[in-house]
N, C-alpha and C positions, 0 to 999 in steps of 0.2 A: 421395478426399477424406480432409482431416484428421479423426481422432475429437477428442472433446472433451477427451480427456486431452492429446493431441497439441497442441491450440490452446492450451492452459494454458502447455504448455512454452515457448510462442512468443509469448506474449502481453506480455511485456515488450519484447522487439525491435519487436512490431508497434507498440506504443502509442509508442516511441522514434523509430519511420520508420525502423528499422534492418534490416526483412528485405528479401531480394532480391525483386525483382517476379515471379519464379514462385512464390516460397512465399508472399509476400503475396497472388497470386490463391488458391490453395488456402485460405488462411486466410480471405479474406472469403467465400469460395463456401459455406465451412463457416457461419460467420457469416449469410448470406442464408437459410439454411434450419434454423437452430437458435437459436430465441427464450433457451433458457436460457444459451448461452454469448454471447449478446448482454447479457442481464442481469449476468452475471459479469464481463463486460468493463466494463460502466458502473461497477459497484460497484467494481473495481478501480483505474479512472481516477480516481474520486471519493477513494477511499483516498489515493491519490497526491497529488490536489491539497490534500486535507486535511492531509498531512504536509508537503508543502511550505511552507503557508501557517502552519504552527504553528512551523515553523522558519524563517521568512522574516525576522523581525525579532529577530535574537539579544539586541540591545542592551535589549529590554525583559526583563528577567529577573524573578522573582520576587524581592520582598523577603527580605533574608537572615534566615533564621529564627533567633529567640534562643536561645542555647547552652544555657539552663537548659531550655527546652522539649526540645531535642534530648537532653538528658540524662535527662529524665523519660521520653521515649519509649523510649529505650536501657533504662532500669532496668525499666521495664513490660515490655517484651519479654523481658527475661532472666529475670523473675520467673518467667514462665509455663512 
């Protein structure tokens, strides 16, 4: 059976459906008896979904920051 550390190494391939059947079987056996890994996998999947949704509509870019504000921020950083 896979250890928790080994499971993490295969997590992306598992979620992408790219694990060979034999490895997938070992992976799922581990998940069946390891609630912490199930929780970790769920948070991993949520993070992937959030990342995809954040980048989904690249046309909705934030408004351009006024140049005066950029200069003021840069000057304040340099003063520190």
